[in-house]
Backbone and ligand atoms as CSV (ligand in chain L), in Angstrom:
chain,resi,resn,atom,element,x,y,z
A,1,UNK,N,N,145.345,115.589,91.110
A,1,UNK,CA,C,145.136,115.812,92.524
A,1,UNK,C,C,145.735,114.562,93.357
A,2,UNK,N,N,146.440,114.921,94.373
A,2,UNK,CA,C,146.993,113.824,95.096
A,2,UNK,C,C,145.839,113.204,95.959
A,3,UNK,N,N,145.751,111.909,95.914
A,3,UNK,CA,C,144.629,111.198,96.687
A,3,UNK,C,C,145.125,110.779,98.066
A,4,UNK,N,N,144.551,111.674,99.045
A,4,UNK,CA,C,144.859,111.442,100.426
A,4,UNK,C,C,143.692,110.612,100.989
A,5,UNK,N,N,143.892,110.078,102.188
A,5,UNK,CA,C,142.893,109.293,102.805
A,5,UNK,C,C,141.606,110.215,102.959
A,6,UNK,N,N,141.850,111.428,103.441
A,6,UNK,CA,C,140.703,112.402,103.636
A,6,UNK,C,C,139.911,112.675,102.355
A,7,UNK,N,N,140.644,113.148,101.258
A,7,UNK,CA,C,139.835,113.490,100.033
A,7,UNK,C,C,139.335,112.195,99.332
A,8,UNK,N,N,139.920,110.969,99.612
A,8,UNK,CA,C,139.344,109.829,99.029
A,8,UNK,C,C,137.934,109.569,99.711
A,9,UNK,N,N,137.832,109.766,101.034
A,9,UNK,CA,C,136.544,109.532,101.708
A,9,UNK,C,C,135.569,110.565,101.229
A,10,UNK,N,N,136.018,111.833,101.085
A,10,UNK,CA,C,135.065,112.937,100.589
A,10,UNK,C,C,134.482,112.492,99.316
A,11,UNK,N,N,135.396,112.079,98.364
A,11,UNK,CA,C,135.057,111.814,96.964
A,11,UNK,C,C,134.035,110.602,96.959
A,12,UNK,N,N,134.332,109.533,97.711
A,12,UNK,CA,C,133.461,108.432,97.623
A,12,UNK,C,C,132.162,108.645,98.413
A,13,UNK,N,N,132.190,109.473,99.402
A,13,UNK,CA,C,130.923,109.985,100.077
A,13,UNK,C,C,130.059,110.793,99.146
A,14,UNK,N,N,130.649,111.706,98.459
A,14,UNK,CA,C,129.813,112.471,97.460
A,14,UNK,C,C,129.196,111.606,96.400
A,15,UNK,N,N,129.997,110.533,95.888
A,15,UNK,CA,C,129.526,109.739,94.792
A,15,UNK,C,C,128.332,108.892,95.330
A,16,UNK,N,N,128.436,108.356,96.568
A,16,UNK,CA,C,127.354,107.617,97.236
A,16,UNK,C,C,126.161,108.459,97.301
A,17,UNK,N,N,126.303,109.644,97.848
A,17,UNK,CA,C,125.175,110.583,97.972
A,17,UNK,C,C,124.430,110.788,96.687
A,18,UNK,N,N,125.264,111.089,95.604
A,18,UNK,CA,C,124.647,111.370,94.285
A,18,UNK,C,C,123.885,110.091,93.802
A,19,UNK,N,N,124.505,109.011,94.034
A,19,UNK,CA,C,123.819,107.739,93.536
A,19,UNK,C,C,122.421,107.560,94.344
A,20,UNK,N,N,122.498,107.848,95.623
A,20,UNK,CA,C,121.324,107.666,96.387
A,20,UNK,C,C,120.239,108.584,96.001
A,21,UNK,N,N,120.581,109.838,95.664
A,21,UNK,CA,C,119.530,110.857,95.181
A,21,UNK,C,C,119.068,110.395,93.813
A,22,UNK,N,N,119.946,109.911,93.005
A,22,UNK,CA,C,119.569,109.454,91.687
A,22,UNK,C,C,118.565,108.375,91.777
A,23,UNK,N,N,118.754,107.432,92.804
A,23,UNK,CA,C,117.907,106.301,93.015
A,23,UNK,C,C,116.532,106.771,93.419
A,24,UNK,N,N,116.580,107.710,94.388
A,24,UNK,CA,C,115.338,108.211,94.943
A,24,UNK,C,C,114.493,108.858,93.770
A,25,UNK,N,N,115.242,109.602,92.920
A,25,UNK,CA,C,114.566,110.217,91.760
A,25,UNK,C,C,113.984,109.179,90.852
A,26,UNK,N,N,114.661,108.048,90.651
A,26,UNK,CA,C,114.117,107.040,89.771
A,26,UNK,C,C,112.871,106.409,90.400
A,27,UNK,N,N,112.956,106.201,91.740
A,27,UNK,CA,C,111.832,105.508,92.449
A,27,UNK,C,C,110.622,106.455,92.330
A,28,UNK,N,N,110.881,107.792,92.605
A,28,UNK,CA,C,109.673,108.745,92.434
A,28,UNK,C,C,109.168,108.765,91.108
A,29,UNK,N,N,109.985,108.721,90.074
A,29,UNK,CA,C,109.493,108.689,88.699
A,29,UNK,C,C,108.686,107.399,88.430
A,30,UNK,N,N,109.181,106.297,88.964
A,30,UNK,CA,C,108.437,105.034,88.778
A,30,UNK,C,C,107.073,105.085,89.435
A,31,UNK,N,N,107.111,105.625,90.695
A,31,UNK,CA,C,105.783,105.744,91.437
A,31,UNK,C,C,104.790,106.649,90.729
A,32,UNK,N,N,105.367,107.769,90.148
A,32,UNK,CA,C,104.470,108.766,89.517
A,32,UNK,C,C,103.908,108.042,88.243
A,33,UNK,N,N,104.748,107.283,87.552
A,33,UNK,CA,C,104.157,106.664,86.291
A,33,UNK,C,C,103.110,105.610,86.742
A,34,UNK,N,N,103.337,104.923,87.820
A,34,UNK,CA,C,102.378,103.879,88.284
A,34,UNK,C,C,101.047,104.558,88.676
A,35,UNK,N,N,101.178,105.736,89.379
A,35,UNK,CA,C,99.903,106.306,89.829
A,35,UNK,C,C,99.144,106.860,88.573
A,36,UNK,N,N,99.885,107.273,87.578
A,36,UNK,CA,C,99.160,107.780,86.350
A,36,UNK,C,C,98.456,106.689,85.649
A,37,UNK,N,N,99.160,105.424,85.610
A,37,UNK,CA,C,98.537,104.332,84.883
A,37,UNK,C,C,97.257,103.935,85.535
A,38,UNK,N,N,97.070,103.979,86.857
A,38,UNK,CA,C,95.764,103.474,87.484
A,38,UNK,C,C,94.989,104.627,87.963
A,39,UNK,N,N,95.404,105.956,87.548
A,39,UNK,CA,C,94.693,107.060,88.071
A,39,UNK,C,C,93.141,107.021,87.835
A,40,UNK,N,N,92.752,106.704,86.656
A,40,UNK,CA,C,91.293,106.744,86.313
A,40,UNK,C,C,90.705,105.415,86.252
A,41,UNK,N,N,91.433,104.367,86.800
A,41,UNK,CA,C,90.910,103.062,86.709
A,41,UNK,C,C,89.904,102.798,87.859
A,42,UNK,N,N,88.975,101.895,87.583
A,42,UNK,CA,C,87.971,101.431,88.606
A,42,UNK,C,C,88.621,100.406,89.457
A,43,UNK,N,N,88.475,100.441,90.779
A,43,UNK,CA,C,89.067,99.431,91.656
A,43,UNK,C,C,88.092,98.339,91.878
A,44,UNK,N,N,88.449,97.110,91.609
A,44,UNK,CA,C,87.615,95.990,91.854
A,44,UNK,C,C,88.153,95.058,92.885
A,45,UNK,N,N,87.696,94.958,94.116
A,45,UNK,CA,C,88.275,94.027,95.008
A,45,UNK,C,C,88.103,92.573,94.594
A,46,UNK,N,N,89.061,91.744,94.715
A,46,UNK,CA,C,88.957,90.342,94.371
A,46,UNK,C,C,89.756,89.544,95.254
A,47,UNK,N,N,89.826,88.188,94.983
A,47,UNK,CA,C,90.617,87.195,95.836
A,47,UNK,C,C,91.639,86.576,94.958
A,48,UNK,N,N,92.749,86.403,95.490
A,48,UNK,CA,C,93.931,85.699,94.754
A,48,UNK,C,C,93.446,84.264,94.481
A,49,UNK,N,N,93.613,83.800,93.297
A,49,UNK,CA,C,93.064,82.483,92.874
A,49,UNK,C,C,94.044,81.343,93.042
A,50,UNK,N,N,95.236,81.552,93.575
A,50,UNK,CA,C,96.215,80.506,93.523
A,50,UNK,C,C,96.292,79.551,94.721
A,51,UNK,N,N,95.828,79.965,95.888
A,51,UNK,CA,C,95.790,78.987,97.009
A,51,UNK,C,C,94.760,79.282,97.935
A,52,UNK,N,N,94.575,78.350,98.988
A,52,UNK,CA,C,93.496,78.464,99.907
A,52,UNK,C,C,93.613,79.604,100.997
A,53,UNK,N,N,94.850,80.291,100.988
A,53,UNK,CA,C,94.955,81.364,101.945
A,53,UNK,C,C,93.862,82.436,101.691
A,54,UNK,N,N,93.608,82.732,100.387
A,54,UNK,CA,C,92.522,83.648,100.056
A,54,UNK,C,C,92.892,85.109,100.271
A,55,UNK,N,N,94.115,85.458,99.921
A,55,UNK,CA,C,94.527,86.939,100.035
A,55,UNK,C,C,93.650,87.754,99.117
A,56,UNK,N,N,93.494,89.011,99.632
A,56,UNK,CA,C,92.738,89.934,98.782
A,56,UNK,C,C,93.517,90.785,97.914
A,57,UNK,N,N,93.006,91.063,96.766
A,57,UNK,CA,C,93.724,91.852,95.772
A,57,UNK,C,C,92.716,92.931,95.075
A,58,UNK,N,N,93.341,93.929,94.580
A,58,UNK,CA,C,92.495,94.916,93.870
A,58,UNK,C,C,92.853,94.879,92.354
A,59,UNK,N,N,91.853,94.657,91.534
A,59,UNK,CA,C,92.026,94.684,90.093
A,59,UNK,C,C,91.710,96.116,89.599
A,60,UNK,N,N,92.608,96.749,88.871
A,60,UNK,CA,C,92.300,98.109,88.324
A,60,UNK,C,C,91.868,97.846,86.919
A,61,UNK,N,N,90.563,98.350,86.768
A,61,UNK,CA,C,89.957,98.156,85.390
A,61,UNK,C,C,89.649,99.429,84.651
A,62,UNK,N,N,90.107,99.480,83.430
A,62,UNK,CA,C,89.888,100.704,82.680
A,62,UNK,C,C,89.275,100.169,81.257
A,63,UNK,N,N,88.170,100.757,80.909
A,63,UNK,CA,C,87.414,100.381,79.636
A,63,UNK,C,C,87.240,98.951,79.658
A,64,UNK,N,N,86.957,98.315,80.644
A,64,UNK,CA,C,86.637,96.811,80.624
A,64,UNK,C,C,87.956,95.932,80.606
A,65,UNK,N,N,89.069,96.580,80.748
A,65,UNK,CA,C,90.335,95.824,80.655
A,65,UNK,C,C,91.050,95.892,82.020
A,66,UNK,N,N,91.559,94.812,82.515
A,66,UNK,CA,C,92.327,94.871,83.815
A,66,UNK,C,C,93.763,95.387,83.372
A,67,UNK,N,N,94.100,96.513,84.065
A,67,UNK,CA,C,95.406,97.081,83.658
A,67,UNK,C,C,96.533,96.939,84.835
A,68,UNK,N,N,96.042,96.466,85.932
A,68,UNK,CA,C,96.954,96.193,87.028
A,68,UNK,C,C,96.282,95.554,88.173
A,69,UNK,N,N,97.096,94.715,88.926
A,69,UNK,CA,C,96.476,93.972,90.078
A,69,UNK,C,C,97.514,94.076,91.153
A,70,UNK,N,N,97.025,94.476,92.396
A,70,UNK,CA,C,97.856,94.708,93.525
A,70,UNK,C,C,97.210,94.081,94.793
A,71,UNK,N,N,98.029,93.814,95.849
A,71,UNK,CA,C,97.353,93.377,97.109
A,71,UNK,C,C,96.505,94.410,97.662
A,72,UNK,N,N,95.371,93.956,98.374
A,72,UNK,CA,C,94.443,94.866,98.988
A,72,UNK,C,C,94.852,95.225,100.352
A,73,UNK,N,N,95.211,96.439,100.675
A,73,UNK,CA,C,95.617,96.793,101.964
A,73,UNK,C,C,94.542,96.709,103.003
A,74,UNK,N,N,93.300,96.732,102.547
A,74,UNK,CA,C,92.149,96.680,103.522
A,74,UNK,C,C,91.719,95.221,103.822
A,75,UNK,N,N,92.334,94.260,103.162
A,75,UNK,CA,C,91.986,92.872,103.424
A,75,UNK,C,C,92.639,92.332,104.637
A,76,UNK,N,N,91.916,91.870,105.682
A,76,UNK,CA,C,92.478,91.425,107.014
A,76,UNK,C,C,93.435,90.277,106.795
A,77,UNK,N,N,93.318,89.505,105.690
A,77,UNK,CA,C,94.165,88.281,105.566
A,77,UNK,C,C,95.616,88.634,105.244
A,78,UNK,N,N,95.722,89.532,104.227
A,78,UNK,CA,C,97.091,89.825,103.831
A,78,UNK,C,C,97.598,91.195,103.908
A,79,UNK,N,N,96.599,92.132,104.314
A,79,UNK,CA,C,96.916,93.550,104.571
A,79,UNK,C,C,97.828,94.130,103.428
A,80,UNK,N,N,97.521,93.786,102.246
A,80,UNK,CA,C,98.192,94.402,101.061
A,80,UNK,C,C,99.339,93.667,100.521
A,81,UNK,N,N,99.836,92.624,101.190
A,81,UNK,CA,C,100.966,91.843,100.669
A,81,UNK,C,C,100.471,90.728,99.781
A,82,UNK,N,N,101.304,90.325,98.809
A,82,UNK,CA,C,101.017,89.158,98.047
A,82,UNK,C,C,102.293,88.388,97.861
A,83,UNK,N,N,102.233,87.088,97.868
A,83,UNK,CA,C,103.437,86.283,97.762
A,83,UNK,C,C,103.845,86.247,96.254
A,84,UNK,N,N,104.882,85.506,95.936
A,84,UNK,CA,C,105.378,85.617,94.538
A,84,UNK,C,C,104.355,85.054,93.546
A,85,UNK,N,N,103.565,84.033,93.985
A,85,UNK,CA,C,102.468,83.539,92.985
A,85,UNK,C,C,101.386,84.652,92.901
A,86,UNK,N,N,100.893,85.234,94.005
A,86,UNK,CA,C,99.901,86.214,93.932
A,86,UNK,C,C,100.346,87.437,93.238
A,87,UNK,N,N,101.580,87.750,93.227
A,87,UNK,CA,C,102.072,88.936,92.560
A,87,UNK,C,C,102.032,88.782,91.039
A,88,UNK,N,N,101.859,87.573,90.593
A,88,UNK,CA,C,101.736,87.361,89.162
A,88,UNK,C,C,100.340,87.200,88.681
A,89,UNK,N,N,99.331,87.579,89.524
A,89,UNK,CA,C,97.893,87.443,89.161
A,89,UNK,C,C,97.616,88.091,87.850
A,90,UNK,N,N,98.182,89.214,87.564
A,90,UNK,CA,C,97.863,89.984,86.291
A,90,UNK,C,C,98.182,89.063,85.156
A,91,UNK,N,N,99.070,88.188,85.270
A,91,UNK,CA,C,99.497,87.366,84.128
A,91,UNK,C,C,98.562,86.207,83.781
A,92,UNK,N,N,97.552,86.009,84.714
A,92,UNK,CA,C,96.493,85.131,84.201
A,92,UNK,C,C,95.802,85.620,82.935
A,93,UNK,N,N,95.635,86.903,82.915
A,93,UNK,CA,C,94.889,87.515,81.765
A,93,UNK,C,C,95.862,88.092,80.704
A,94,UNK,N,N,97.022,88.595,81.144
A,94,UNK,CA,C,97.980,89.210,80.202
A,94,UNK,C,C,99.260,88.760,80.313
A,95,UNK,N,N,99.995,88.691,79.127
A,95,UNK,CA,C,101.406,88.409,79.155
A,95,UNK,C,C,102.131,89.557,78.432
A,96,UNK,N,N,103.377,89.595,78.433
A,96,UNK,CA,C,104.092,90.743,77.756
A,96,UNK,C,C,104.647,90.304,76.369
A,97,UNK,N,N,104.536,91.137,75.409
A,97,UNK,CA,C,105.052,90.817,74.117
A,97,UNK,C,C,106.657,91.173,74.120
A,98,UNK,N,N,107.214,91.034,72.920
A,98,UNK,CA,C,108.701,91.237,72.904
A,98,UNK,C,C,109.124,92.607,73.234
A,99,UNK,N,N,108.112,93.582,73.098
A,99,UNK,CA,C,108.432,95.032,73.404
A,99,UNK,C,C,108.036,95.378,74.835
A,100,UNK,N,N,107.577,94.358,75.616
A,100,UNK,CA,C,107.272,94.582,76.978
A,100,UNK,C,C,105.782,95.173,77.103
A,101,UNK,N,N,105.020,95.018,76.010
A,101,UNK,CA,C,103.629,95.554,76.008
A,101,UNK,C,C,102.694,94.466,76.481
A,102,UNK,N,N,101.733,94.775,77.349
A,102,UNK,CA,C,100.771,93.673,77.710
A,102,UNK,C,C,99.898,93.233,76.602
A,103,UNK,N,N,99.718,92.049,76.357
A,103,UNK,CA,C,98.734,91.489,75.414
A,103,UNK,C,C,98.003,90.378,76.055
A,104,UNK,N,N,96.660,90.128,75.609
A,104,UNK,CA,C,95.828,89.052,76.184
A,104,UNK,C,C,96.609,87.763,76.243
A,105,UNK,N,N,96.571,87.068,77.348
A,105,UNK,CA,C,97.234,85.746,77.427
A,105,UNK,C,C,96.534,84.712,76.526
A,106,UNK,N,N,97.265,84.186,75.497
A,106,UNK,CA,C,96.599,83.349,74.534
A,106,UNK,C,C,96.275,81.918,75.175
A,107,UNK,N,N,96.880,81.605,76.355
A,107,UNK,CA,C,96.607,80.282,77.008
A,107,UNK,C,C,95.456,80.397,77.977
A,108,UNK,N,N,94.870,81.513,78.065
A,108,UNK,CA,C,93.690,81.661,79.080
A,108,UNK,C,C,92.470,80.969,78.506
A,109,UNK,N,N,91.831,80.213,79.268
A,109,UNK,CA,C,90.548,79.534,78.875
A,109,UNK,C,C,89.415,80.545,79.049
A,110,UNK,N,N,88.647,80.845,78.023
A,110,UNK,CA,C,87.590,81.830,78.166
A,110,UNK,C,C,86.248,81.209,77.941
A,111,UNK,N,N,86.213,79.902,77.490
A,111,UNK,CA,C,85.009,79.238,77.113
A,111,UNK,C,C,84.976,77.764,77.839
A,112,UNK,N,N,83.808,77.332,78.143
A,112,UNK,CA,C,83.811,75.904,78.741
A,112,UNK,C,C,84.239,74.887,77.708
A,113,UNK,N,N,85.000,73.940,78.135
A,113,UNK,CA,C,85.460,72.790,77.265
A,113,UNK,C,C,84.737,71.575,77.712
A,114,UNK,N,N,84.261,70.748,76.769
A,114,UNK,CA,C,83.521,69.595,77.004
A,114,UNK,C,C,84.205,68.466,76.287
A,115,UNK,N,N,84.361,67.364,77.015
A,115,UNK,CA,C,84.886,66.091,76.412
A,115,UNK,C,C,83.830,65.005,76.580
A,116,UNK,N,N,83.238,64.622,75.464
A,116,UNK,CA,C,82.104,63.606,75.488
A,116,UNK,C,C,82.647,62.283,75.955
A,117,UNK,N,N,81.801,61.428,76.525
A,117,UNK,CA,C,82.159,60.088,76.963
A,117,UNK,C,C,82.827,59.361,75.834
A,118,UNK,N,N,84.025,58.832,75.992
A,118,UNK,CA,C,84.708,58.013,74.980
A,118,UNK,C,C,85.485,58.886,73.976
A,119,UNK,N,N,85.274,60.171,74.010
A,119,UNK,CA,C,85.942,60.999,72.993
A,119,UNK,C,C,87.422,61.305,73.380
A,120,UNK,N,N,88.265,61.599,72.494
A,120,UNK,CA,C,89.679,61.861,72.783
A,120,UNK,C,C,89.872,63.441,72.538
A,121,UNK,N,N,88.873,64.164,72.405
A,121,UNK,CA,C,89.070,65.643,72.149
A,121,UNK,C,C,88.088,66.475,72.861
A,122,UNK,N,N,88.525,67.710,73.089
A,122,UNK,CA,C,87.664,68.735,73.874
A,122,UNK,C,C,86.961,69.529,72.830
A,123,UNK,N,N,85.683,69.890,73.162
A,123,UNK,CA,C,84.943,70.809,72.260
A,123,UNK,C,C,84.507,71.986,73.011
A,124,UNK,N,N,84.557,73.146,72.337
A,124,UNK,CA,C,83.984,74.424,72.985
A,124,UNK,C,C,82.590,74.386,73.026
A,125,UNK,N,N,81.999,74.701,74.192
A,125,UNK,CA,C,80.580,74.806,74.372
A,125,UNK,C,C,80.236,76.078,74.903
A,126,UNK,N,N,78.844,76.538,74.845
A,126,UNK,CA,C,78.498,77.742,75.425
A,126,UNK,C,C,77.968,77.490,76.840
A,127,UNK,N,N,78.016,78.586,77.638
A,127,UNK,CA,C,77.477,78.346,79.053
A,127,UNK,C,C,75.992,77.964,78.962
A,128,UNK,N,N,75.187,78.414,77.947
A,128,UNK,CA,C,73.822,78.083,77.848
A,128,UNK,C,C,73.642,76.626,77.608
A,129,UNK,N,N,74.580,75.934,77.106
A,129,UNK,CA,C,74.484,74.454,76.919
A,129,UNK,C,C,75.026,73.839,78.159
A,130,UNK,N,N,76.171,74.289,78.712
A,130,UNK,CA,C,76.764,73.531,79.792
A,130,UNK,C,C,76.064,73.519,81.086
A,131,UNK,N,N,75.465,74.635,81.476
A,131,UNK,CA,C,74.823,74.754,82.839
A,131,UNK,C,C,73.635,73.834,82.943
A,132,UNK,N,N,72.666,73.935,82.065
A,132,UNK,CA,C,71.515,72.994,82.086
A,132,UNK,C,C,71.935,71.486,81.966
A,133,UNK,N,N,73.001,71.223,81.200
A,133,UNK,CA,C,73.441,69.832,80.952
A,133,UNK,C,C,74.067,69.312,82.284
A,134,UNK,N,N,74.819,70.144,83.010
A,134,UNK,CA,C,75.429,69.643,84.244
A,134,UNK,C,C,74.272,69.430,85.245
A,135,UNK,N,N,73.300,70.340,85.234
A,135,UNK,CA,C,72.150,70.236,86.330
A,135,UNK,C,C,71.439,68.992,86.007
A,136,UNK,N,N,71.105,68.614,84.710
A,136,UNK,CA,C,70.374,67.533,84.334
A,136,UNK,C,C,71.210,66.176,84.614
A,137,UNK,N,N,72.434,66.226,84.432
A,137,UNK,CA,C,73.198,65.038,84.753
A,137,UNK,C,C,73.349,64.757,86.296
A,138,UNK,N,N,73.485,65.821,87.065
A,138,UNK,CA,C,73.564,65.752,88.491
A,138,UNK,C,C,72.289,65.099,89.019
A,139,UNK,N,N,71.073,65.664,88.467
A,139,UNK,CA,C,69.747,65.232,88.962
A,139,UNK,C,C,69.635,63.753,88.587
A,140,UNK,N,N,69.947,63.363,87.332
A,140,UNK,CA,C,69.668,61.994,86.947
A,140,UNK,C,C,70.560,61.024,87.761
A,141,UNK,N,N,71.804,61.363,87.971
A,141,UNK,CA,C,72.777,60.475,88.712
A,141,UNK,C,C,72.331,60.372,90.176
A,142,UNK,N,N,71.858,61.532,90.730
A,142,UNK,CA,C,71.430,61.496,92.148
A,142,UNK,C,C,70.164,60.601,92.287
A,143,UNK,N,N,69.172,60.820,91.358
A,143,UNK,CA,C,68.000,59.945,91.472
A,143,UNK,C,C,68.347,58.535,91.311
A,144,UNK,N,N,69.247,58.213,90.505
A,144,UNK,CA,C,69.578,56.762,90.223
A,144,UNK,C,C,70.340,56.145,91.315
A,145,UNK,N,N,71.197,56.962,92.051
A,145,UNK,CA,C,72.067,56.352,93.008
A,145,UNK,C,C,71.710,56.698,94.458
A,146,UNK,N,N,70.626,57.461,94.761
A,146,UNK,CA,C,70.406,57.870,96.070
A,146,UNK,C,C,70.149,56.749,97.031
A,147,UNK,N,N,70.747,56.687,98.171
A,147,UNK,CA,C,70.452,55.689,99.219
A,147,UNK,C,C,69.914,56.431,100.485
A,148,UNK,N,N,68.622,56.058,100.736
A,148,UNK,CA,C,67.956,56.672,101.889
A,148,UNK,C,C,68.384,56.052,103.149
A,149,UNK,N,N,68.409,54.715,103.246
A,149,UNK,CA,C,68.804,54.005,104.484
A,149,UNK,C,C,69.890,52.954,104.167
A,150,UNK,N,N,70.654,52.650,105.192
A,150,UNK,CA,C,71.600,51.476,105.108
A,150,UNK,C,C,71.651,50.760,106.377
A,151,UNK,N,N,71.382,49.486,106.520
A,151,UNK,CA,C,71.409,48.755,107.786
A,151,UNK,C,C,70.417,49.237,108.719
A,152,UNK,N,N,69.228,49.774,108.152
A,152,UNK,CA,C,68.185,50.330,109.106
A,152,UNK,C,C,68.460,51.757,109.635
A,153,UNK,N,N,69.600,52.341,109.122
A,153,UNK,CA,C,69.922,53.672,109.577
A,153,UNK,C,C,69.683,54.687,108.490
A,154,UNK,N,N,69.126,55.859,108.671
A,154,UNK,CA,C,68.956,56.836,107.633
A,154,UNK,C,C,70.263,57.441,107.289
A,155,UNK,N,N,70.693,57.381,106.016
A,155,UNK,CA,C,71.946,57.931,105.581
A,155,UNK,C,C,71.915,59.068,104.536
A,156,UNK,N,N,70.718,58.975,103.726
A,156,UNK,CA,C,70.527,60.016,102.656
A,156,UNK,C,C,71.742,60.395,101.957
A,157,UNK,N,N,72.380,59.391,101.261
A,157,UNK,CA,C,73.548,59.715,100.566
A,157,UNK,C,C,73.535,59.421,99.047
A,158,UNK,N,N,74.359,60.053,98.347
A,158,UNK,CA,C,74.413,59.849,96.840
A,158,UNK,C,C,75.733,59.347,96.444
A,159,UNK,N,N,76.084,58.153,96.523
A,159,UNK,CA,C,77.399,57.604,96.206
A,159,UNK,C,C,77.759,57.666,94.750
A,160,UNK,N,N,76.775,57.971,93.894
A,160,UNK,CA,C,77.100,58.061,92.458
A,160,UNK,C,C,77.671,59.371,92.057
A,161,UNK,N,N,77.754,60.423,93.099
A,161,UNK,CA,C,78.276,61.669,92.758
A,161,UNK,C,C,79.512,61.978,93.574
A,162,UNK,N,N,80.482,62.727,93.022
A,162,UNK,CA,C,81.657,63.237,93.716
A,162,UNK,C,C,81.788,64.622,93.359
A,163,UNK,N,N,82.564,65.411,94.226
A,163,UNK,CA,C,82.696,66.877,93.932
A,163,UNK,C,C,84.098,67.222,94.267
A,164,UNK,N,N,84.781,68.067,93.433
A,164,UNK,CA,C,86.042,68.618,93.743
A,164,UNK,C,C,85.954,70.123,93.654
A,165,UNK,N,N,86.352,70.830,94.714
A,165,UNK,CA,C,86.259,72.307,94.828
A,165,UNK,C,C,87.498,72.842,94.098
A,166,UNK,N,N,87.630,74.172,94.231
A,166,UNK,CA,C,88.653,74.922,93.523
A,166,UNK,C,C,89.222,76.054,94.318
A,167,UNK,N,N,90.572,76.266,94.281
A,167,UNK,CA,C,91.119,77.362,94.870
A,167,UNK,C,C,90.925,78.586,94.005
A,168,UNK,N,N,90.401,78.347,92.857
A,168,UNK,CA,C,89.976,79.567,92.030
A,168,UNK,C,C,88.655,80.228,92.471
A,169,UNK,N,N,88.111,79.525,93.597
A,169,UNK,CA,C,86.843,80.183,94.190
A,169,UNK,C,C,87.319,80.757,95.523
A,170,UNK,N,N,86.494,81.685,96.086
A,170,UNK,CA,C,86.748,82.198,97.369
A,170,UNK,C,C,86.434,81.121,98.405
A,171,UNK,N,N,86.912,81.408,99.623
A,171,UNK,CA,C,86.519,80.507,100.836
A,171,UNK,C,C,85.009,80.481,100.962
A,172,UNK,N,N,84.367,81.627,100.733
A,172,UNK,CA,C,82.940,81.718,100.900
A,172,UNK,C,C,82.181,80.892,99.815
A,173,UNK,N,N,82.675,80.980,98.552
A,173,UNK,CA,C,82.127,80.178,97.508
A,173,UNK,C,C,82.250,78.709,97.793
A,174,UNK,N,N,83.409,78.318,98.270
A,174,UNK,CA,C,83.679,76.928,98.487
A,174,UNK,C,C,82.833,76.398,99.676
A,175,UNK,N,N,82.517,77.296,100.673
A,175,UNK,CA,C,81.622,76.987,101.760
A,175,UNK,C,C,80.325,76.606,101.248
A,176,UNK,N,N,79.845,77.490,100.294
A,176,UNK,CA,C,78.517,77.299,99.677
A,176,UNK,C,C,78.453,76.007,98.855
A,177,UNK,N,N,79.582,75.703,98.205
A,177,UNK,CA,C,79.649,74.401,97.336
A,177,UNK,C,C,79.451,73.264,98.308
A,178,UNK,N,N,80.163,73.239,99.437
A,178,UNK,CA,C,80.080,72.063,100.299
A,178,UNK,C,C,78.716,71.970,100.893
A,179,UNK,N,N,78.109,73.097,101.201
A,179,UNK,CA,C,76.653,73.125,101.671
A,179,UNK,C,C,75.722,72.421,100.644
A,180,UNK,N,N,76.045,72.825,99.345
A,180,UNK,CA,C,75.184,72.221,98.315
A,180,UNK,C,C,75.502,70.711,98.167
A,181,UNK,N,N,76.743,70.269,98.271
A,181,UNK,CA,C,77.043,68.924,98.252
A,181,UNK,C,C,76.349,68.214,99.381
A,182,UNK,N,N,76.377,68.682,100.610
A,182,UNK,CA,C,75.695,68.038,101.667
A,182,UNK,C,C,74.232,67.841,101.418
A,183,UNK,N,N,73.623,68.960,100.802
A,183,UNK,CA,C,72.199,68.864,100.521
A,183,UNK,C,C,71.897,67.795,99.421
A,184,UNK,N,N,72.898,67.587,98.507
A,184,UNK,CA,C,72.626,66.555,97.420
A,184,UNK,C,C,72.979,65.164,98.015
A,185,UNK,N,N,73.511,65.094,99.219
A,185,UNK,CA,C,73.923,63.767,99.745
A,185,UNK,C,C,75.309,63.254,99.341
A,186,UNK,N,N,76.099,64.225,98.766
A,186,UNK,CA,C,77.418,63.804,98.269
A,186,UNK,C,C,78.362,63.548,99.530
A,187,UNK,N,N,79.006,62.472,99.547
A,187,UNK,CA,C,79.888,62.194,100.668
A,187,UNK,C,C,81.440,62.192,100.200
A,188,UNK,N,N,81.598,62.176,98.888
A,188,UNK,CA,C,82.970,62.227,98.373
A,188,UNK,C,C,83.214,63.651,97.812
A,189,UNK,N,N,83.633,64.452,98.747
A,189,UNK,CA,C,83.941,65.827,98.289
A,189,UNK,C,C,85.372,66.275,98.822
A,190,UNK,N,N,86.073,67.014,97.920
A,190,UNK,CA,C,87.409,67.402,98.349
A,190,UNK,C,C,87.662,68.795,97.622
A,191,UNK,N,N,88.820,69.218,97.913
A,191,UNK,CA,C,89.295,70.512,97.340
A,191,UNK,C,C,90.764,70.450,97.136
A,192,UNK,N,N,91.285,71.118,96.095
A,192,UNK,CA,C,92.751,71.038,95.894
A,192,UNK,C,C,93.532,71.637,97.029
A,193,UNK,N,N,92.876,72.650,97.740
A,193,UNK,CA,C,93.640,73.276,98.950
A,193,UNK,C,C,93.043,72.638,100.233
A,194,UNK,N,N,92.179,71.641,100.140
A,194,UNK,CA,C,91.632,70.967,101.319
A,194,UNK,C,C,90.811,71.870,102.132
A,195,UNK,N,N,90.040,72.842,101.508
A,195,UNK,CA,C,89.227,73.683,102.320
A,195,UNK,C,C,87.965,72.906,102.792
L,1,SF4,S1,S,98.964,85.666,97.480
L,1,SF4,FE1,FE,100.023,83.744,97.735
L,1,SF4,S2,S,99.488,83.178,99.802
L,1,SF4,FE2,FE,97.992,84.617,99.095
L,1,SF4,S3,S,96.290,83.492,98.261
L,1,SF4,FE3,FE,97.665,84.015,96.592
L,1,SF4,S4,S,99.049,82.283,96.342
L,1,SF4,FE4,FE,98.060,82.101,98.354
């Protein structure tokens, strides 16, 4: 066939249209697969753990396993969007093996770690040991370091204690932490996102 300007345009137009339809078909297939994957999953609203913006996310849970995480469209902070860090939330718990199958992330901490004073190694401890131990140490340090007055002024402070918050907690949890710190008389408190 002789290629004229007219049939060249017709040919390239038809090719572009076919490619576009093929693309739409692939997108629809991908969406259909995605909806099947989360179809019977339980939706658990949660908060992105990576920074102080506090974007909302939905974790899809099936048989006690998180199978997908997406931005929460009902959350007024992010209205469903997640930044590149938030989009990788799923990978806190799961990574992909060489065949692209999700497997539990071996680097994820699932137990409290304790390093004794002077020790050069971490030991795994149970929550039943850790929580009363932390409470007892806070109480002891506060009792030993509490200052009720300074220069004739009531100060009620505990200079022996310091507190660092976490972006892995929600804004509301961090608010409660700082209230607890004030109640304990802690004046040195901070947060990695400065909340
Ligand atoms: S999605 Fe991004 S901006 Fe939102 S909380 Fe997570 S890290 Fe911060």
